[in-house]
Structure formats: C-alpha cells, structure tokens
C-alpha positions as CSV (number, residue, x, y, z in Angstrom):
1,M,153.4,-88.4,139.9
2,S,152.0,-91.2,137.8
3,S,153.2,-94.8,137.7
4,Q,155.0,-94.2,134.3
5,R,158.7,-94.9,134.5
6,Q,161.1,-92.1,135.0
7,P,162.8,-90.2,132.1
8,T,166.2,-91.5,131.0
9,K,167.4,-88.2,129.6
10,M,166.6,-84.5,129.8
11,P,164.0,-83.2,127.4
12,A,165.2,-81.9,124.0
13,A,162.2,-79.6,123.8
14,I,159.4,-78.2,125.9
15,F,156.0,-77.3,124.4
16,L,153.7,-74.9,126.3
17,D,150.0,-74.2,125.8
18,S,149.0,-70.6,126.0
19,G,145.5,-70.3,127.7
20,G,145.4,-72.1,130.9
21,V,149.2,-72.6,131.2
22,I,150.8,-69.2,130.5
23,N,147.7,-67.1,130.7
24,D,144.8,-67.3,133.1
25,N,141.6,-67.4,131.1
26,K,139.6,-66.2,134.0
27,L,141.6,-63.0,134.1
28,R,141.4,-62.6,130.4
29,A,137.6,-62.4,130.2
30,P,137.0,-59.0,132.0
31,Q,140.0,-57.4,130.2
32,W,138.6,-58.7,126.9
33,V,135.3,-57.1,127.5
34,R,137.0,-53.8,128.4
35,Y,139.0,-53.7,125.2
36,L,136.1,-54.7,123.0
37,G,134.3,-51.7,124.7
38,E,137.1,-49.5,123.6
39,F,137.2,-50.8,120.0
40,L,133.7,-51.6,118.8
41,P,132.2,-48.1,119.4
42,T,134.9,-46.6,117.0
43,T,133.7,-48.8,114.2
44,V,130.7,-48.5,111.9
45,L,128.7,-50.5,114.5
46,G,128.7,-47.5,116.9
47,G,127.2,-48.1,120.3
48,T,128.9,-47.7,123.7
49,A,131.3,-49.8,125.7
50,E,128.6,-50.7,128.1
51,I,126.3,-52.0,125.3
52,W,128.9,-54.2,123.7
53,G,130.1,-55.5,127.1
54,Q,126.5,-56.6,127.9
55,A,126.1,-58.0,124.4
56,N,129.3,-60.1,124.8
57,Q,128.1,-61.5,128.1
58,Q,124.7,-62.4,126.7
59,S,126.1,-64.2,123.6
60,F,129.1,-65.8,125.2
61,K,127.6,-69.0,126.6
62,T,125.4,-69.7,123.5
63,F,128.4,-69.1,121.2
64,F,130.8,-71.5,123.0
65,V,128.2,-74.3,123.2
66,R,128.7,-74.8,119.5
67,W,132.5,-74.6,119.6
68,E,133.0,-78.3,118.7
69,D,130.4,-78.0,115.9
70,Y,132.4,-75.2,114.4
71,M,135.6,-77.3,114.5
72,I,133.8,-80.2,112.8
73,Q,132.4,-77.9,110.2
74,A,135.8,-76.3,109.5
75,T,137.5,-79.7,109.2
76,E,134.9,-80.8,106.6
77,L,135.2,-77.6,104.6
78,A,139.0,-77.7,104.7
79,A,139.0,-81.2,103.4
80,K,136.7,-80.2,100.6
81,A,138.7,-77.1,99.7
82,Q,141.9,-79.1,99.7
83,A,140.4,-81.8,97.4
84,E,139.2,-79.1,95.0
85,A,142.6,-77.3,95.0
86,E,144.4,-80.6,94.2
87,A,142.0,-81.3,91.3
88,E,142.4,-77.8,90.0
89,A,146.2,-78.1,90.2
90,Q,146.2,-81.1,87.9
91,T,144.7,-78.9,85.1
92,Q,147.1,-76.0,85.6
93,T,150.5,-75.3,84.2
94,I,153.3,-76.0,86.6
95,G,154.3,-72.8,88.5
96,N,151.1,-71.1,87.7
97,D,149.2,-71.9,90.9
98,S,147.6,-68.7,92.3
99,S,145.3,-70.5,94.8
100,D,145.0,-69.0,98.3
101,T,146.3,-71.5,100.8
102,K,144.7,-69.6,103.6
103,S,141.3,-70.4,102.1
104,R,141.9,-74.1,102.6
105,N,143.7,-73.9,105.9
106,V,141.5,-75.5,108.5
107,Y,142.4,-73.0,111.2
108,W,141.5,-70.0,109.1
109,I,138.2,-71.6,108.0
110,F,137.5,-72.3,111.7
111,E,138.4,-68.7,112.6
112,R,136.1,-67.3,110.0
113,I,133.2,-69.5,111.1
114,Q,133.5,-68.8,114.8
115,L,134.3,-65.1,114.5
116,L,131.3,-64.6,112.2
117,A,129.1,-66.5,114.6
118,W,130.4,-64.4,117.5
119,I,130.0,-60.9,115.9
120,K,126.5,-61.8,114.6
121,A,125.4,-63.0,118.0
122,M,126.8,-59.8,119.5
123,I,124.9,-57.6,117.0
124,K,121.7,-59.5,117.6
125,A,122.1,-58.9,121.4
126,A,122.8,-55.2,120.9
127,A,120.3,-54.6,118.1
128,D,117.6,-52.9,120.2
129,K,120.2,-50.7,122.0
130,V,122.0,-49.2,119.0
131,P,119.7,-47.1,116.9
132,G,119.9,-47.9,113.2
133,L,122.3,-50.8,113.6
134,V,120.0,-53.4,112.0
135,E,118.1,-51.1,109.7
136,R,121.0,-49.0,108.2
137,V,124.4,-50.5,109.1
138,I,124.2,-54.2,108.8
139,P,122.3,-54.4,105.4
140,G,125.4,-52.7,103.8
141,M,127.9,-55.2,105.2
142,T,128.9,-58.5,103.7
143,D,130.1,-61.5,105.7
144,D,133.6,-60.5,104.6
145,D,133.1,-57.1,106.1
146,L,131.8,-58.6,109.4
147,F,134.7,-61.0,109.6
148,E,137.3,-58.3,109.1
149,L,135.7,-56.2,111.7
150,A,135.5,-59.1,114.2
151,R,139.1,-60.1,113.5
152,S,140.3,-56.5,114.0
153,A,138.4,-56.4,117.4
154,H,140.0,-59.7,118.3
155,L,143.5,-58.6,117.5
156,Y,142.9,-55.2,119.3
157,A,142.0,-57.1,122.5
158,I,144.7,-59.8,122.5
159,A,147.4,-57.3,121.9
160,R,146.5,-55.5,125.1
161,V,145.3,-58.2,127.5
162,K,147.8,-59.2,130.1
163,A,146.6,-62.1,132.2
164,D,149.7,-64.2,132.8
165,F,149.8,-66.5,135.8
166,P,152.1,-65.5,138.7
167,G,155.6,-66.7,137.9
168,A,154.8,-67.7,134.3
169,V,156.8,-64.9,132.6
170,E,159.8,-65.5,134.9
171,T,159.6,-69.3,134.2
172,I,159.6,-68.7,130.4
173,R,162.6,-66.5,130.7
174,V,164.4,-69.1,132.8
175,L,163.5,-72.0,130.4
176,G,163.9,-70.2,127.1
177,R,166.1,-67.2,128.0
178,P,165.8,-64.2,125.6
179,Q,167.7,-64.7,122.4
180,K,169.8,-61.6,123.0
181,E,171.1,-63.2,126.2
182,R,172.0,-66.5,124.6
183,G,175.0,-65.4,122.7
184,A,176.9,-68.1,120.9
185,E,174.7,-70.7,122.6
186,A,171.6,-69.5,120.6
187,N,172.1,-72.1,117.9
188,S,174.2,-74.5,119.9
189,K,173.3,-78.2,120.0
190,D,174.6,-78.2,123.6
191,R,171.5,-76.3,124.8
192,P,169.6,-78.6,127.2
193,F,166.3,-78.0,125.5
194,K,164.4,-75.7,123.3
195,L,161.1,-73.9,124.0
196,Y,158.0,-73.9,121.7
197,T,154.3,-73.3,121.9
198,S,151.7,-75.9,121.1
199,S,148.5,-73.9,121.2
200,G,145.2,-74.0,119.4
201,D,145.7,-70.2,118.6
202,S,147.1,-68.9,115.4
203,L,150.7,-67.9,114.9
204,E,149.6,-64.3,114.6
205,D,147.6,-64.5,117.9
206,L,150.6,-66.0,119.7
207,E,152.9,-63.3,118.5
208,Y,150.5,-60.7,119.9
209,I,150.0,-62.6,123.2
210,L,153.6,-63.3,123.9
211,G,154.7,-60.0,122.6
212,A,152.5,-58.2,125.1
213,L,154.2,-60.3,127.8
214,E,157.6,-59.5,126.4
215,V,158.7,-63.1,126.1
216,L,158.3,-63.6,122.4
217,D,162.1,-63.9,121.9
218,C,162.3,-66.6,124.5
219,F,160.8,-69.2,122.2
220,D,162.6,-71.1,119.5
221,G,159.3,-71.4,117.6
222,L,155.6,-70.8,117.8
223,Y,153.2,-73.5,116.8
224,G,149.5,-72.8,116.5
225,S,146.8,-74.6,114.5
226,D,147.2,-72.6,111.4
227,R,151.0,-73.4,111.1
228,V,150.4,-77.1,111.0
229,Q,147.0,-76.9,109.3
230,C,145.4,-79.0,112.0
231,L,143.0,-78.1,114.8
232,K,144.0,-79.1,118.3
233,R,141.7,-82.0,118.6
234,S,143.7,-85.2,117.8
235,P,147.2,-86.7,118.0
236,L,147.8,-85.4,114.5
237,F,148.3,-81.9,115.9
238,Y,151.3,-83.0,117.9
239,E,152.6,-85.4,115.2
240,R,152.8,-82.5,112.7
241,I,154.4,-80.1,115.2
242,F,157.1,-82.6,116.2
243,A,157.8,-83.4,112.6
244,D,158.1,-79.7,111.7
245,V,160.5,-79.1,114.6
246,G,162.5,-82.1,113.5
247,I,162.4,-84.0,116.7
248,R,162.2,-87.7,116.7
249,V,160.1,-88.4,119.8
250,R,160.8,-91.6,121.6
251,N,157.9,-94.0,121.9
252,R,157.8,-95.1,125.5
253,D,155.3,-97.8,124.9
254,V,157.2,-99.8,122.3
255,T,158.8,-103.1,123.5
256,S,160.6,-105.9,121.8
257,K,159.2,-109.3,121.2
258,E,160.8,-110.5,124.4
259,G,159.1,-107.6,126.3
260,E,162.3,-105.6,126.7
261,E,162.7,-102.0,125.6
262,E,164.5,-101.3,122.4
263,E,167.6,-99.6,123.7
264,E,169.1,-98.9,120.3
265,E,166.0,-97.0,119.3
266,E,166.0,-95.1,122.6
267,E,169.4,-93.7,121.9
268,E,168.3,-92.2,118.6
269,E,165.1,-90.7,120.0
270,E,164.5,-87.7,122.2
271,E,162.3,-86.8,125.2
272,V,159.9,-83.9,124.7
273,V,157.6,-82.4,127.3
274,V,154.1,-81.1,126.6
275,V,152.6,-78.8,129.2
276,D,148.8,-78.3,129.0
277,D,145.8,-77.7,131.2
278,S,143.7,-80.0,129.0
279,I,143.6,-83.7,129.9
280,K,142.4,-84.5,126.4
281,A,145.2,-82.6,124.8
282,L,147.7,-84.4,127.0
283,K,146.2,-87.7,125.9
284,W,146.8,-86.8,122.3
285,A,150.4,-85.6,123.0
286,R,151.1,-88.9,124.9
287,A,149.9,-90.9,121.9
288,R,152.7,-89.3,120.0
289,G,155.4,-90.1,122.6
290,A,155.6,-86.9,124.6
291,R,156.1,-86.8,128.4
292,T,153.1,-84.9,129.7
293,V,152.6,-82.4,132.5
294,L,149.1,-81.3,133.5
295,I,148.7,-77.8,134.9
296,S,145.8,-77.6,137.4
297,D,145.4,-75.9,140.7
298,K,142.3,-78.0,141.5
299,E,142.4,-81.0,143.6
300,D,145.1,-83.5,142.7
301,V,144.3,-86.0,139.9
302,D,144.9,-89.6,141.0
303,L,147.6,-90.4,138.4
304,S,147.6,-94.0,139.5
305,L,144.3,-94.6,137.9
306,E,144.3,-96.1,134.4
307,C,142.2,-93.4,132.9
308,Y,144.9,-90.9,133.8
309,G,147.8,-93.1,132.6
310,H,148.7,-90.6,129.9
311,I,149.5,-87.9,132.4
312,D,153.0,-88.2,133.8
313,Y,153.0,-85.2,136.2
314,Q,150.6,-82.7,137.7
315,L,151.7,-79.2,138.7
316,K,149.8,-76.4,140.2
317,A,151.3,-73.8,137.9
318,L,153.9,-73.3,135.2
319,A,156.1,-71.7,137.8
320,D,156.6,-75.2,139.3
321,L,158.1,-76.6,136.1
322,P,161.8,-75.6,136.6
323,A,161.8,-77.5,139.9
324,L,160.4,-80.6,138.2
325,L,163.1,-80.4,135.5
326,E,165.8,-79.9,138.2
327,S,164.6,-83.0,140.0
328,W,165.0,-84.9,136.7
329,R,168.5,-83.6,136.3
330,M,169.5,-84.7,139.8
331,Q,168.1,-88.2,139.2
332,L,170.0,-88.5,135.9
333,E,173.3,-87.3,137.2
334,P,175.7,-90.1,138.1
C-alpha cells in the first residue's frame, strides 16, 4: 500500500482494463494463433494453419515495435480529418451532414493502420509458402479488402479466445452481478458502486471478449477508445470516460490556501477506482482523480517511492479486489 491517505467513502464506480487484468495476454497468444489458423485458410488467401501460425510468429515482434508510431500517426490523421469535417460542415445546410464519423474517429483510424500493417506483414512472411498468393491473389485486393479481411480474422479470434485469469470471472460477477439478478436494485442509487471497462480495445471487441466469458451483463457500461474517441495514452482518456459516465471524480490533491482539504467539495465528489496492469495508465487515471490499483504478480513495487506515488494499491490478481474493497468498508464503518 502506498503512502496516499485512505479513502473516505466507498467507490461509486470501478473501471477494469481487459488485457492484463481480466484476461491473461500470455494465454491469449497461442489461442489467437490457433484461431487464425482456422480462419485464414478459408479466405481468398488460402494456405494452411501451420503457414499462418508461423507467419504470425515471424511478423509479431516487428509489428509491435511500431505500435506507438501507429498511435501517433492515427492521432495526427484524426485531427486532420476532424478539422476537414468541421470546415465542410460550415458550408453545408443544417441537417444535411452525411459525413462518416467513423472515418475521423482516432481509434478506427488506428485500427485500420495497425491491422493493415499486420496483415501485410503476415502475407510477406507467408508469400513463399502459399503458391500464387503474391502473383494472383494480392494484386486483385485493395487496402479496403485487406482491412476487412484482417478485421474479420481479428473478430473471429477474439470471439473464441478464453484466457481469463483464475478468479477473474467470479470476481466480476461478485462486483457487478448479472443484471438479471439485480432486480429492482439494477437502477437504484443505493447500489454501492457500478462496474465499467476502461480499455484500449473497441466497444465491439469488448462485447465479443466479455460475451465469450459470459460476464457482459455484469457491466453497467463498456468504455473503449472508440467510444470516447481517444486512444489510451493520456489523462484525456479517463477524463472523457468519467465525464460520459457522469461521475464527478474527487481531486485528492487539491487543498485550500491554508493547506486544508476542501471538505465541502469532497462531499459533492465521488471516489472511483481504476484497475490496470499498466503503470503509465494508472498515472493518467490518477491525474484525473481516480484511486488506482495495479495488478501485477511480479515482485512488489515499492509504493513508498515518489515515482510510484500515483499507485495506491498493488494486487496480485483481480480476484484480490473484493478483499481490498471489504477492508475499505470495515475501515469506514463506525
């Protein structure tokens, strides 16, 4: 536990990351290869499961080295597309805007960039093993065709992969409880907290992932980068999510001129908890007033160090979160 002061109220909402918190990325990888091997040979690309599995392994490291570059490129293209759309809107008749918002959503621009890079790297790696692939198949395909094929392969895999950490599904059901079991409490303001995602994935991906785990109805809302039109790479990501949920997050760092906390403001604001395996992401969440929980089964981070001052708690797994919340409740009860 860090040196940050203890909570003064139970959280109004809990936000969970997907990969690294709910799902074990190490378990996802081999399943991903298997399902790509099932899907890609049924497409115009042909080949075999073994060929595409090897191609994925060969291109994987090179592809992810440029991940941050793809994000920067997408951010710049989205800003340009938004500016052009706003300029065009000024010349159009009100109510006659037929522009495609998806084409200027930074997540979908990023998705197109990275999936095209991935499928092209795969094709290059498999070229000498699939007869006619480069000579006959690829020349007849546009980037749109390749993107749709890559996106279909992506969705095929994530709808089938099951790589949840031990106890993660049970914990989600305890924290969120399926809507069918909530009864009259479903929309009640008396519920102790609500459960959301705060993931870099898209809303569609999250629906597939959580649907496969049969916990989709435990969440009050799903937040991915496309829904808030912001990649998960700055405090703006959490600011937009909290604003959309309608939660006024308490700022734990604001003090009065006399150095005392503003108690009146505290009464109007709410505690939220962000659970993530990324130290950077938690720093961004903390900058927007969230209480932060790091999920890591590696050696304990020294939370007393200033460089980790934005992390309030470290847990080995999501399954440990209910016990942490219960310890809060016991501390807060008179």
